[in-house]
TILUM-399972 format. One record per residue (C-alpha): z, y, x; residue number from 0. Coordinates in nm, 4 decimals, decimal comma. Example, Ala and Ser with C-alpha at 12.3 -4.5 7.8 and 13.67 -1.06 7.14 Angstrom:
BEGIN
((0,7800 -0,4500 1,2300) 0)
((0,7140 -0,1060 1,3670) 1)
# end
This chain:
BEGIN
((0,0000 0,0000 0,0000) 0)
((-0,0952 0,3403 0,1339) 1)
((0,1747 0,5960 0,2011) 2)
((0,0989 0,8949 -0,0212) 3)
((0,2174 1,2553 -0,0239) 4)
((0,1759 1,4305 -0,3596) 5)
((0,1976 1,8101 -0,3665) 6)
((0,2224 1,9923 -0,6982) 7)
((0,4500 1,8668 -0,9776) 8)
((0,3336 2,0798 -1,2679) 9)
((0,2395 1,9664 -1,6189) 10)
((-0,0225 1,7285 -1,4830) 11)
((0,1046 1,6579 -1,1341) 12)
((0,4402 1,5023 -1,2196) 13)
((0,3079 1,2278 -1,4510) 14)
((0,0281 1,1572 -1,2027) 15)
((0,2768 1,1224 -0,9179) 16)
((0,4913 0,8905 -1,1302) 17)
((0,1918 0,6612 -1,1809) 18)
((0,1312 0,6343 -0,8066) 19)
((0,4971 0,5530 -0,7457) 20)
((0,5002 0,2982 -1,0283) 21)
((0,2032 0,1222 -0,8668) 22)
((0,4166 0,0621 -0,5572) 23)
((0,2819 0,3244 -0,3195) 24)
((0,5458 0,4730 -0,0862) 25)
((0,5462 0,8293 -0,2163) 26)
((0,6853 1,1619 -0,1024) 27)
((0,6439 1,4663 -0,3248) 28)
((0,6748 1,8414 -0,2889) 29)
((0,6681 2,1255 -0,5371) 30)
((0,6806 2,5012 -0,4870) 31)
((0,9830 2,5181 -0,7182) 32)
((1,2241 2,2435 -0,6039) 33)
((1,4081 2,0154 -0,8395) 34)
((1,1141 1,8754 -1,0358) 35)
((1,0902 1,5421 -0,8523) 36)
((1,2635 1,3512 -1,1342) 37)
((1,3914 1,0751 -0,9064) 38)
((1,0932 1,0676 -0,6704) 39)
((1,1481 1,1231 -0,2973) 40)
((1,1199 1,4997 -0,2479) 41)
((1,0424 1,6778 0,0784) 42)
((1,1645 2,0287 0,1546) 43)
((0,8284 2,1548 0,2809) 44)
((0,4606 2,0612 0,2495) 45)
((0,4526 1,9784 0,6208) 46)
((0,7441 1,7383 0,5855) 47)
((0,5841 1,5766 0,2808) 48)
((0,2553 1,4922 0,4538) 49)
((0,4011 1,3767 0,7852) 50)
((0,2989 1,0139 0,8352) 51)
((0,1039 0,9945 0,5081) 52)
((-0,2207 0,7968 0,4815) 53)
((-0,3330 0,9944 0,1763) 54)
((-0,2380 1,3451 0,0661) 55)
((-0,2967 1,4428 -0,2981) 56)
((-0,2802 1,8045 -0,4127) 57)
((-0,2665 1,9093 -0,7783) 58)
((-0,2218 2,2869 -0,7805) 59)
((-0,3075 2,5693 -1,0159) 60)
((-0,5881 2,7695 -0,8546) 61)
((-0,7828 2,8355 -0,5323) 62)
((-0,5217 3,0712 -0,3893) 63)
((-0,2383 2,8264 -0,4481) 64)
((-0,4328 2,5474 -0,2763) 65)
((-0,5208 2,7710 0,0192) 66)
((-0,1588 2,8851 0,0574) 67)
((-0,0163 2,5339 0,0496) 68)
((-0,2938 2,3959 0,2719) 69)
((-0,1984 2,6468 0,5378) 70)
((0,1473 2,4882 0,5428) 71)
((0,0436 2,1242 0,5792) 72)
((-0,3095 2,0917 0,7224) 73)
((-0,1924 2,1314 1,0853) 74)
((0,0274 1,8235 1,0318) 75)
((-0,2594 1,5952 0,9234) 76)
((-0,3326 1,3212 1,1750) 77)
((-0,6790 1,1765 1,2367) 78)
((-0,7530 0,9129 0,9750) 79)
((-0,5657 1,0920 0,6976) 80)
((-0,7502 1,1474 0,3689) 81)
((-0,6790 1,4553 0,1592) 82)
((-0,7662 1,4242 -0,2112) 83)
((-0,7634 1,7629 -0,3809) 84)
((-0,7427 1,7183 -0,7579) 85)
((-0,6998 2,0874 -0,8351) 86)
((-0,9699 2,2760 -1,0263) 87)
((-1,0869 2,5265 -0,7658) 88)
((-1,4676 2,5067 -0,7650) 89)
((-1,7106 2,4067 -0,4895) 90)
((-1,6898 2,7276 -0,2840) 91)
((-1,3140 2,7014 -0,2336) 92)
((-1,3522 2,3296 -0,1641) 93)
((-1,6062 2,4018 0,1097) 94)
((-1,3601 2,6472 0,2648) 95)
((-1,0898 2,3806 0,2735) 96)
((-1,3251 2,1322 0,4366) 97)
((-1,4223 2,3829 0,7046) 98)
((-1,0574 2,4168 0,8081) 99)
((-0,9807 2,0467 0,8499) 100)
((-0,8787 1,8986 1,1856) 101)
((-1,1169 1,6461 1,3407) 102)
((-1,0902 1,3023 1,1861) 103)
((-0,9382 1,4176 0,8556) 104)
((-1,1369 1,3516 0,5384) 105)
((-1,1450 1,5429 0,2103) 106)
((-1,2377 1,4228 -0,1377) 107)
((-1,2626 1,6769 -0,4191) 108)
((-1,1474 1,5004 -0,7363) 109)
((-1,0644 1,7385 -1,0228) 110)
((-0,9881 1,5859 -1,3600) 111)
((-1,0607 1,6331 -1,7281) 112)
((-0,7739 1,5478 -1,9596) 113)
((-0,4284 1,6695 -2,0536) 114)
((-0,0688 1,5640 -2,0017) 115)
((-0,0896 1,2556 -2,2242) 116)
((-0,3847 1,0998 -2,0368) 117)
((-0,2208 1,1960 -1,7061) 118)
((0,0784 0,9815 -1,7988) 119)
((-0,1265 0,6851 -1,9212) 120)
((-0,3922 0,6846 -1,6480) 121)
((-0,6702 0,7887 -1,8836) 122)
((-0,7944 1,1018 -1,7107) 123)
((-1,1603 1,1413 -1,6191) 124)
((-1,1864 1,1982 -1,2444) 125)
((-1,4916 1,3681 -1,0899) 126)
((-1,4984 1,2604 -0,7250) 127)
((-1,7092 1,4104 -0,4485) 128)
((-1,7131 1,3261 -0,0784) 129)
((-1,8668 1,1021 0,1828) 130)
((-1,9134 0,7378 0,0870) 131)
((-1,6487 0,6320 0,3396) 132)
((-1,3905 0,8781 0,2057) 133)
((-1,4692 0,7900 -0,1549) 134)
((-1,4175 0,4215 -0,0768) 135)
((-1,0677 0,5001 0,0528) 136)
((-0,9898 0,7288 -0,2402) 137)
((-1,1179 0,4962 -0,5132) 138)
((-0,8138 0,2630 -0,5448) 139)
((-0,5788 0,5610 -0,5604) 140)
((-0,7886 0,7522 -0,8124) 141)
((-0,8325 0,4460 -1,0346) 142)
((-0,4576 0,4524 -1,0977) 143)
((-0,5020 0,7955 -1,2538) 144)
((-0,8148 0,7550 -1,4620) 145)
((-1,1806 0,6638 -1,4900) 146)
((-1,3526 0,7629 -1,1684) 147)
((-1,6989 0,9164 -1,1756) 148)
((-1,8514 0,9393 -0,8283) 149)
((-2,0581 1,2571 -0,8330) 150)
((-2,2132 1,2606 -0,4868) 151)
((-2,1364 1,4321 -0,1594) 152)
((-1,8663 1,6833 -0,0663) 153)
((-1,8120 1,9482 -0,3340) 154)
((-2,0004 1,7638 -0,6079) 155)
((-1,6881 1,6692 -0,8020) 156)
((-1,5608 2,0265 -0,7930) 157)
((-1,9005 2,1513 -0,9096) 158)
((-1,9269 1,9097 -1,2019) 159)
((-1,5757 2,0012 -1,3180) 160)
((-1,6806 2,3679 -1,3392) 161)
((-1,9822 2,2706 -1,5501) 162)
((-1,7913 2,0420 -1,7865) 163)
((-1,4841 2,2589 -1,8370) 164)
((-1,7038 2,5644 -1,8896) 165)
((-1,8788 2,3886 -2,1755) 166)
((-1,5529 2,2659 -2,3290) 167)
((-1,3627 2,5934 -2,3101) 168)
((-1,6495 2,8107 -2,4308) 169)
((-1,7241 2,5703 -2,7176) 170)
((-1,3612 2,5658 -2,8333) 171)
((-1,3667 2,9462 -2,8308) 172)
((-1,6828 2,9461 -3,0428) 173)
((-1,5250 2,7081 -3,2944) 174)
((-1,2274 2,9415 -3,3177) 175)
((-1,4576 3,2335 -3,3885) 176)
((-1,6667 3,0591 -3,6545) 177)
((-1,3483 2,9458 -3,8318) 178)
((-1,2415 3,3114 -3,8336) 179)
((-1,5817 3,3965 -3,9842) 180)
((-1,5268 3,1279 -4,2475) 181)
((-1,1973 3,2884 -4,3399) 182)
((-1,3593 3,6312 -4,3702) 183)
((-1,6330 3,4907 -4,5945) 184)
((-1,3931 3,3040 -4,8183) 185)
((-1,4950 2,9575 -4,7050) 186)
((-1,1876 2,7312 -4,7238) 187)
((-1,0699 2,6248 -4,3803) 188)
((-1,0484 2,2588 -4,4796) 189)
((-1,4099 2,2652 -4,5956) 190)
((-1,5383 2,4467 -4,2861) 191)
((-1,3459 2,2211 -4,0493) 192)
((-1,4567 1,9063 -4,2290) 193)
((-1,8262 1,9947 -4,2230) 194)
((-1,8147 2,1017 -3,8577) 195)
((-1,6281 1,7837 -3,7649) 196)
((-1,8928 1,5697 -3,9360) 197)
((-2,1753 1,7115 -3,7247) 198)
((-2,2705 1,7378 -3,3581) 199)
((-1,9628 1,9524 -3,2826) 200)
((-1,7195 1,6765 -3,3807) 201)
((-1,5618 1,6406 -3,0362) 202)
((-1,5281 2,0145 -2,9873) 203)
((-1,3697 2,0590 -3,3308) 204)
((-1,1199 1,7835 -3,2546) 205)
((-1,0259 1,9577 -2,9292) 206)
((-1,0046 2,2987 -3,0973) 207)
((-0,7641 2,1629 -3,3583) 208)
((-0,5627 1,9388 -3,1252) 209)
((-0,1865 1,9427 -3,1626) 210)
((-0,0952 1,7246 -2,8648) 211)
((-0,2977 1,8666 -2,5729) 212)
((-0,1389 2,0874 -2,3089) 213)
((-0,3997 2,2892 -2,1175) 214)
((-0,2749 2,6488 -2,0907) 215)
((-0,5100 2,9268 -2,1930) 216)
((-0,4491 3,1051 -1,8618) 217)
((-0,5832 2,8042 -1,6699) 218)
((-0,8808 2,7773 -1,9045) 219)
((-0,9613 3,1408 -1,8280) 220)
((-0,9279 3,0671 -1,4556) 221)
((-1,1728 2,7783 -1,4849) 222)
((-1,4271 2,9988 -1,6636) 223)
((-1,3979 3,2516 -1,3810) 224)
((-1,4953 2,9771 -1,1351) 225)
((-1,8220 2,9331 -1,3248) 226)
((-1,9376 3,2853 -1,2454) 227)
((-2,0508 3,5725 -1,4598) 228)
((-2,2910 3,4310 -1,7200) 229)
((-2,2799 3,6259 -2,0482) 230)
((-2,1555 3,3462 -2,2742) 231)
((-1,8851 3,2168 -2,0402) 232)
((-1,7787 3,5720 -1,9552) 233)
((-1,7470 3,6535 -2,3254) 234)
((-1,5384 3,3404 -2,3858) 235)
((-1,3118 3,4327 -2,0955) 236)
((-1,2644 3,7820 -2,2371) 237)
((-1,1542 3,6278 -2,5661) 238)
((-0,9004 3,4064 -2,3885) 239)
((-0,7561 3,7013 -2,1994) 240)
((-0,7436 3,9323 -2,5017) 241)
((-0,4186 3,7877 -2,6381) 242)
((-0,1532 3,7602 -2,3620) 243)
((0,0896 3,5959 -2,6040) 244)
((-0,1066 3,2688 -2,5908) 245)
((-0,1469 3,2543 -2,2104) 246)
((0,0915 2,9599 -2,1653) 247)
((-0,0026 2,7807 -2,4856) 248)
((-0,2648 2,5096 -2,5177) 249)
((-0,6300 2,6132 -2,5434) 250)
((-0,6265 2,5320 -2,9148) 251)
((-0,4095 2,8421 -2,9653) 252)
((-0,7229 3,0545 -2,9339) 253)
((-0,8279 2,9332 -3,2811) 254)
((-0,5207 3,0856 -3,4468) 255)
((-0,5451 3,3937 -3,2296) 256)
((-0,9011 3,4642 -3,3444) 257)
((-0,8141 3,4064 -3,7069) 258)
((-0,5215 3,6498 -3,6842) 259)
((-0,7650 3,9029 -3,5377) 260)
# end
């Protein structure tokens, strides 16, 4: 069993780390705010966490957070270590991380689609990019966390995540807006939701009306920013940022926010 360091014990990171420990991997964890290890072996610093690890997994909030933490542990990585970054940071930031690696250290970009429930049950969708050799090493670890989709070379997993999450977040925002239009026009919500859910938008409607997902609006807005400045995605991001009161609520909160507006 590979010795793993897991850095980042947020909403998603903690249940993911628990799965790796439950599978029998020797595991050391670290989190920016201490005290979230929940019985797992916790290191005081990122450098201490990765020392002697075969695989390092990071699950952090944004490109700046990953860069900051990387600066504290990358110098400790020994040749032969594999770093799997599962944060959603986009291909440009991923390329920057790769450029700063010591010789002999590999990097797989492996962001995920899914929420806290799938993180706990191992049902995430994992988009993995890297060299074939690094992906072969990462595969058994990633399979404990979800269904692995090999996307191609370095940066390809990070790129596909931007594409997929952009479509999901913007589509949920659109559903929220058309339900607000339905309300303005006197169309009963149950009728509008039922008809939309019976058509090609069924999956998006289900996500927009979800009551058990936990993907904060602020992170959805961050992911749209990674996609660049296209007019539709930029408009969706503006909608997400317009109501600060929903920033830490699940993405589905945008539906109620638009209807209140």
